[in-house]
ZAMARGU-4260 file (C-alpha; in steps of 0.2 Angstrom, whole numbers, plus 5000, padded with zeros to 4 digits):
<rodrens>
0) 5034/5142/4898 | 5047/5154/4907 | 5051/5150/4925 | 5045/5163/4937 | 5057/5175/4945
5) 5061/5168/4962 | 5052/5175/4977 | 5059/5163/4989 | 5066/5169/5005 | 5084/5164/5010
10) 5079/5149/5020 | 5069/5141/5006 | 5074/5123/5001 | 5069/5127/4983 | 5084/5134/4973
15) 5078/5139/4956 | 5091/5135/4943 | 5100/5122/4953 | 5099/5104/4948 | 5081/5098/4952
20) 5078/5116/4958 | 5088/5111/4974 | 5074/5101/4980 | 5083/5084/4982 | 5092/5082/4998
25) 5111/5081/4994 | 5122/5076/5009 | 5137/5085/5002 | 5129/5102/5000 | 5115/5102/5013
30) 5112/5117/5024 | 5097/5122/5034 | 5099/5141/5039 | 5081/5140/5047 | 5088/5129/5060
35) 5097/5134/5076 | 5116/5133/5071 | 5119/5120/5085 | 5105/5109/5077 | 5112/5111/5060
40) 5129/5106/5066 | 5122/5091/5075 | 5114/5085/5059 | 5129/5088/5048 | 5139/5078/5060
45) 5127/5064/5059 | 5128/5065/5040 | 5147/5065/5041 | 5146/5049/5052 | 5135/5040/5040
50) 5146/5045/5025 | 5163/5040/5034 | 5155/5024/5039 | 5151/5020/5021 | 5139/5011/5011
55) 5147/4994/5012 | 5145/4994/5031 | 5128/5001/5030 | 5123/4987/5018 | 5132/4973/5028
60) 5123/4978/5044 | 5106/4978/5035 | 5109/4961/5027 | 5115/4953/5043 | 5102/4962/5054
65) 5115/4970/5065 | 5106/4980/5079 | 5111/4998/5076 | 5119/5002/5093 | 5133/5012/5084
70) 5119/5024/5077 | 5111/5025/5094 | 5127/5029/5102 | 5131/5042/5089 | 5114/5051/5091
75) 5116/5050/5110 | 5134/5058/5109 | 5126/5072/5098 | 5111/5074/5109 | 5099/5072/5095
80) 5084/5062/5103 | 5087/5071/5119 | 5086/5088/5111 | 5073/5085/5098 | 5061/5075/5108
85) 5059/5083/5125 | 5045/5095/5125 | 5049/5112/5133 | 5038/5109/5148 | 5049/5094/5153
90) 5066/5101/5147 | 5071/5108/5164 | 5072/5125/5157 | 5084/5121/5143 | 5079/5131/5127
95) 5087/5119/5116 | 5076/5104/5122 | 5059/5106/5114 | 5047/5098/5102 | 5050/5107/5086
100) 5041/5099/5072 | 5052/5108/5059 | 5068/5100/5064 | 5060/5083/5068 | 5054/5082/5050
105) 5072/5086/5044 | 5079/5072/5055 | 5065/5060/5048 | 5071/5064/5030 | 5090/5062/5034
110) 5089/5046/5044 | 5078/5038/5031 | 5089/5043/5017 | 5102/5031/5024 | 5090/5017/5029
115) 5073/5014/5036 | 5080/5005/5051 | 5088/5021/5058 | 5072/5031/5055 | 5061/5017/5063
120) 5070/5017/5080 | 5067/5036/5081 | 5049/5034/5075 | 5044/5021/5087 | 5053/5031/5101
125) 5041/5046/5096 | 5026/5035/5098 | 5032/5028/5114 | 5034/5046/5121 | 5017/5051/5115
130) 5007/5044/5130 | 5020/5049/5142 | 5022/5068/5137 | 5003/5069/5136 | 5001/5063/5153
135) 4998/5073/5169 | 5010/5061/5178 | 5025/5072/5181 | 5036/5059/5188 | 5034/5048/5173
140) 5037/5063/5161 | 5053/5068/5171 | 5059/5050/5170 | 5057/5050/5151 | 5066/5066/5150
145) 5080/5059/5160 | 5081/5043/5150 | 5082/5053/5134 | 5097/5062/5141 | 5105/5045/5144
150) 5102/5041/5125 | 5087/5029/5129 | 5074/5024/5116 | 5056/5021/5119 | 5042/5009/5113
155) 5023/5011/5110 | 5014/4995/5117 | 4997/4997/5108 | 4995/4983/5095 | 4991/4965/5098
160) 4992/4949/5088 | 4974/4946/5088 | 4967/4964/5087 | 4981/4974/5078 | 4979/4992/5083
165) 4961/4991/5087 | 4960/5001/5103 | 4942/4995/5106 | 4949/4978/5110 | 4964/4973/5121
170) 4968/4957/5130 | 4981/4966/5141 | 4972/4965/5158 | 4977/4974/5174 | 4970/4964/5189
175) 4969/4973/5206 | 4981/4966/5219 | 4973/4956/5233 | 4984/4965/5245 | 4989/4983/5244
180) 4988/4996/5230 | 4991/4993/5212 | 4988/4980/5199 | 4997/4966/5190 | 4997/4966/5171
185) 4996/4950/5161 | 4994/4949/5142 | 5004/4951/5126 | 5009/4964/5113 | 5014/4962/5095
190) 5023/4972/5082 | 5031/4984/5095 | 5047/4992/5089 | 5061/4995/5101 | 5052/4982/5113
195) 5069/4974/5116 | 5079/4989/5123 | 5066/5003/5127 | 5069/5012/5143 | 5050/5014/5145
200) 5036/5006/5136 | 5019/5014/5135 | 5007/5000/5136 | 4988/5001/5133 | 4977/4989/5142
205) 4961/4988/5152 | 4957/4986/5171 | 4948/4970/5175 | 4931/4972/5183 | 4927/4989/5175
210) 4916/4990/5160 | 4916/5001/5145 | 4928/5015/5141 | 4932/5018/5159 | 4942/5002/5159
215) 4955/5009/5147 | 4973/5012/5154 | 4990/5017/5148 | 5004/5013/5160 | 5023/5013/5159
220) 5033/4997/5159 | 5052/4993/5159 | 5058/4981/5145 | 5072/4975/5156 | 5060/4969/5171
225) 5060/4951/5175 | 5041/4950/5172 | 5043/4957/5155 | 5046/4942/5143 | 5053/4947/5126
230) 5048/4933/5114 | 5055/4937/5098 | 5058/4949/5083 | 5043/4946/5072 | 5050/4954/5056
235) 5065/4949/5045 | 5074/4965/5047 | 5088/4975/5056 | 5074/4984/5065 | 5068/4975/5081
240) 5049/4974/5080 | 5045/4964/5096 | 5033/4952/5103 | 5032/4953/5121 | 5022/4946/5136
245) 5019/4953/5153 | 5016/4940/5166 | 5009/4947/5183 | 5019/4962/5179 | 5018/4974/5194
250) 5010/4991/5190 | 5010/5004/5203 | 4999/5019/5204 | 5014/5030/5199 | 5016/5020/5183
255) 4998/5025/5176 | 4999/5037/5162 | 4981/5039/5158 | 4965/5030/5163 | 4947/5030/5156
260) 4943/5039/5140 | 4959/5049/5141 | 4969/5033/5138 | 4959/5030/5122 | 4962/5049/5117
265) 4980/5047/5121 | 4982/5032/5109 | 4974/5041/5094 | 4983/5057/5098 | 4999/5048/5099
270) 4996/5041/5081 | 4991/5059/5075 | 5009/5064/5081 | 5018/5049/5074 | 5010/5045/5058
275) 5015/5062/5051 | 5033/5057/5051 | 5030/5043/5038 | 5029/5055/5023 | 5046/5062/5027
280) 5054/5045/5028 | 5047/5041/5011 | 5054/5057/5004 | 5071/5053/5011 | 5071/5035/5004
285) 5066/5042/4987 | 5079/5055/4986 | 5093/5042/4989 | 5086/5030/4976 | 5084/5045/4964
290) 5103/5049/4965 | 5108/5031/4962 | 5095/5029/4947 | 5099/5045/4938 | 5118/5043/4940
295) 5118/5025/4934 | 5106/5028/4919 | 5115/5044/4913 | 5131/5035/4912 | 5125/5019/4903
300) 5125/5017/4884 | 5114/5005/4875 | 5112/5003/4857 | 5123/5017/4854 | 5113/5029/4865
305) 5114/5036/4882 | 5100/5027/4892 | 5093/5045/4897 | 5091/5049/4879 | 5077/5037/4876
310) 5060/5046/4877 | 5052/5034/4888 | 5067/5035/4900 | 5066/5054/4901 | 5047/5053/4903
315) 5049/5041/4918 | 5063/5052/4926 | 5053/5068/4924 | 5037/5060/4931 | 5047/5053/4946
320) 5055/5070/4949 | 5038/5079/4948 | 5030/5067/4960 | 5045/5068/4972 | 5044/5087/4971
325) 5026/5087/4975 | 5028/5075/4989 | 5041/5087/4997 | 5031/5103/4994 | 5015/5096/5001
330) 5024/5088/5016 | 5034/5104/5020 | 5018/5115/5019 | 5008/5103/5030 | 5021/5106/5044
335) 5014/5124/5045 | 4997/5118/5049 | 5004/5106/5062 | 5013/5120/5071 | 4999/5133/5071
340) 4986/5120/5077 | 4975/5124/5092 | 4958/5117/5099 | 4950/5130/5087 | 4960/5126/5072
345) 4962/5107/5069 | 4965/5107/5050 | 4981/5097/5053 | 4969/5082/5056 | 4966/5082/5037
350) 4983/5086/5031 | 4991/5073/5044 | 4984/5057/5036 | 4987/5064/5019 | 5005/5066/5023
355) 5005/5048/5030 | 4994/5040/5016 | 4996/5050/5000 | 5015/5055/5002 | 5020/5037/5006
360) 5010/5029/4991 | 5017/5042/4980 | 5034/5036/4986 | 5030/5019/4980 | 5026/5026/4963
365) 5043/5036/4962 | 5053/5021/4966 | 5043/5010/4954 | 5047/5023/4940 | 5065/5023/4944
370) 5066/5004/4945 | 5058/5003/4928 | 5072/5012/4921 | 5087/5004/4930 | 5078/4987/4930
375) 5090/4972/4936 | 5102/4985/4943 | 5090/4988/4956 | 5092/4971/4963 | 5111/4971/4965
380) 5119/4969/4982 | 5131/4984/4980 | 5116/4996/4976 | 5108/5006/4990 | 5092/5005/4979
385) 5088/4987/4983 | 5085/4993/5001 | 5074/5007/4994 | 5064/4995/4983 | 5060/4984/4999
390) 5058/4997/5012 | 5047/5010/5002 | 5033/4997/5003 | 5033/4997/5022 | 5028/5015/5025
395) 5010/5015/5018 | 5007/5001/5029 | 5013/5008/5046 | 5002/5018/5058 | 4986/5012/5050
400) 4984/5006/5032 | 4980/5017/5017 | 4962/5011/5019 | 4960/5016/5037 | 4968/5033/5033
405) 4957/5036/5018 | 4941/5032/5028 | 4947/5046/5040 | 4950/5058/5026 | 4933/5055/5019
410) 4926/5062/5035 | 4932/5080/5030 | 4926/5080/5012 | 4909/5089/5015 | 4916/5103/5026
415) 4932/5105/5015 | 4923/5106/4998 | 4907/5114/5002 | 4908/5124/5019 | 4923/5135/5018
420) 4925/5147/5033 | 4928/5165/5027 | 4937/5170/5043 | 4950/5157/5040 | 4966/5160/5031
425) 4981/5149/5026 | 4994/5149/5040 | 5010/5158/5039 | 5026/5149/5035 | 5033/5142/5052
430) 5052/5140/5050 | 5057/5149/5066 | 5062/5138/5081 | 5049/5134/5094 | 5040/5121/5105
435) 5025/5114/5097 | 5017/5110/5114 | 4999/5109/5108 | 5002/5092/5101 | 5003/5085/5119
440) 4986/5093/5123 | 4976/5089/5108 | 4960/5085/5118 | 4947/5072/5114 | 4949/5063/5097
445) 4932/5067/5090 | 4922/5081/5082 | 4931/5079/5065 | 4915/5084/5055 | 4915/5101/5064
450) 4932/5106/5058 | 4932/5120/5045 | 4944/5125/5031 | 4948/5140/5021 | 4942/5141/5003
455) 4954/5129/4994 | 4952/5139/4978 | 4962/5153/4985 | 4978/5143/4983 | 4975/5140/4965
460) 4971/5157/4960 | 4988/5165/4959 | 4993/5151/4947 | 4978/5153/4935 | 4990/5157/4921
465) 4999/5140/4923 | 4990/5128/4911 | 4989/5112/4921 | 4985/5121/4937 | 4970/5129/4928
470) 4965/5112/4921 | 4966/5104/4938 | 4956/5117/4947 | 4942/5115/4934 | 4943/5096/4937
475) 4941/5099/4956 | 4926/5110/4953 | 4918/5096/4943 | 4921/5084/4958 | 4910/5096/4968
480) 4897/5096/4955 | 4897/5077/4955 | 4893/5077/4973 | 4879/5089/4971 | 4871/5081/4955
485) 4875/5062/4958 | 4881/5060/4976 | 4884/5042/4983 | 4868/5034/4987 | 4864/5025/5003
490) 4872/5008/4997 | 4887/5017/4990 | 4890/5026/5006 | 4893/5009/5014 | 4903/5002/4999
495) 4921/5005/5004 | 4927/4999/4987 | 4918/5013/4979 | 4922/5026/4992 | 4941/5022/4991
500) 4941/5028/4973 | 4930/5043/4977 | 4942/5047/4991 | 4957/5046/4979 | 4949/5060/4968
505) 4945/5070/4984 | 4963/5068/4991 | 4970/5076/4975 | 4962/5092/4979 | 4970/5096/4996
510) 4986/5088/4990 | 4986/5101/4975 | 4981/5115/4987 | 4996/5113/4998 | 5008/5111/4984
515) 5002/5128/4977 | 5003/5136/4994 | 5021/5130/4996 | 5025/5135/4978 | 5020/5152/4981
520) 5030/5153/4998 | 5046/5146/4991 | 5046/5154/4973 | 5045/5137/4964 | 5048/5139/4946
525) 5032/5139/4936 | 5038/5126/4924 | 5041/5114/4938 | 5024/5118/4945 | 5016/5115/4928
530) 5025/5098/4926 | 5019/5093/4944 | 5001/5097/4939 | 5003/5088/4922 | 5005/5072/4933
535) 4990/5077/4944 | 4979/5080/4929 | 4983/5062/4923 | 4980/5055/4940 | 4963/5063/4942
540) 4958/5056/4925 | 4964/5039/4930 | 4954/5039/4946 | 4939/5045/4936 | 4941/5030/4924
545) 4942/5019/4939 | 4926/5026/4946 | 4917/5024/4929 | 4921/5005/4930 | 4915/5002/4948
550) 4901/4990/4948 | 4890/5001/4959 | 4893/5017/4948 | 4876/5025/4942 | 4874/5031/4924
555) 4875/5049/4930 | 4892/5045/4939 | 4898/5036/4924 | 4894/5051/4913 | 4903/5063/4924
560) 4918/5051/4924 | 4919/5051/4905 | 4918/5070/4905 | 4932/5071/4919 | 4945/5062/4909
565) 4956/5076/4903 | 4973/5076/4893 | 4986/5088/4902 | 4991/5104/4893 | 5006/5098/4882
570) 5021/5110/4881 | 5037/5102/4874 | 5048/5117/4880 | 5042/5116/4897 | 5044/5097/4898
575) 5062/5099/4891 | 5066/5112/4904 | 5061/5101/4918 | 5069/5086/4911 | 5086/5095/4910
580) 5084/5101/4928 | 5081/5082/4932 | 5095/5075/4921 | 5107/5088/4929 | 5106/5078/4945
585) 5116/5064/4938 | 5133/5062/4946 | 5128/5075/4960 | 5130/5063/4974 | 5136/5045/4978
590) 5138/5038/4995 | 5155/5034/5000 | 5159/5015/4998
</rodrens>
């Protein structure tokens, strides 16, 4: 198959003809012309700092669990957290300070490329800021903006040891003072990133003596207060993931961020903002791992052959590249749905958990494919890869497990597949700088079943001539037919084991939709797109086989599953073309020692 002529605009990350179509982040050649020049310069300076610091220092600090004060000092010097994480409303009129999802996601990728710990302290700062910048408490918002200017980090005090992130249950209790206004807070929080150094901790609790949702409250606490007892770091990591206890911690009325149902909504909406970042962190980790793996394998000779000349190795690398390219295309397109969101258009609430759940689990598959090739090399202490092999596992398990996010995604299946809104269109590409203020006024976290989508088929139609895209579109239509002819019965609708597999089948459809949309916007070569859908056809078939084997599957569902198993369209020339673009990455980047 001949690659398509590029229709990409000059700001596209896709570079047809470049190694890996230019999709894989390379610190030595990275540019981002869609960012403000000052932001691009900040990020280049941070990249240079990491590279000058070198891999050995990075790895020593990881192994010895060194608190990353040098990184935090550098970001403060460059003004990254201050500039990137202050919404326009609280910026004091500085245009450079805004909540711009596009540049936030670039930083997600770059920071995770060097290590999950550097991304994590940023990520939990975003979570900590969520309830503050959603609040009507102007004093608290102003304090947060001031602290960001001083280089501070933040924390999100939601989860507890006994309840996890179950916002319906909390043992953090605020008791009204016997004398005067205000309360005292007593209780513990667990698994709270940055809880050791946070300038402000957004703490979720309940007011004693009030029943039901009206009791919920979010308040701001100071991690350095004498009544804030830092117990320990609960993980074996460079990141500080704290357990802390408040003992009669004084809470003034001016510390209250949200109360009643608004506190509950602030918790869920903060996670909506924060979980989106995990997919981009997974991409950054996979990219660094890919550089190391392809460079090592292509330079190694076994049995008189280059390792990359073995057919199973070329297949593994090509699959890994196709999966990573798909992750990046989907995630970048999902930014547009985030940035165009409104109370009338909340489609981002489907693509958000997919970015968290699907992209991160695909990241695990990418690293596993690479690890199968480099084998024991992936354990060696001088390889960055051994960090990737460990850290890539964390991302699907943060901000809600895959199971929790899949249960959320299933809520959209009916409206997405069967009730398209003819008045809705795909959003435009949103690269221009701007403040995404809607994320701090998302409103009540309910009404998901009423959200409508454009017809998903529209994204596939321009690529009807691409064999595996056409095959996949037909498989997606067959899933619709399954739900008409043999839908889950009452028992299956309560069987999460069955629904998780059905959810995997459904998830592939919006995943493929956004990949096609981004491919059209960026001029992705058709051979790469076809290879991506070669993988997706195989995945769909695999999940169909899994559905067939479920204990509760009916005969009609089993018959559908058998028919759904499909071999991808095989094209040796197309595979070889994509493999050569993949192999050309070898030697293109190596972190300085």
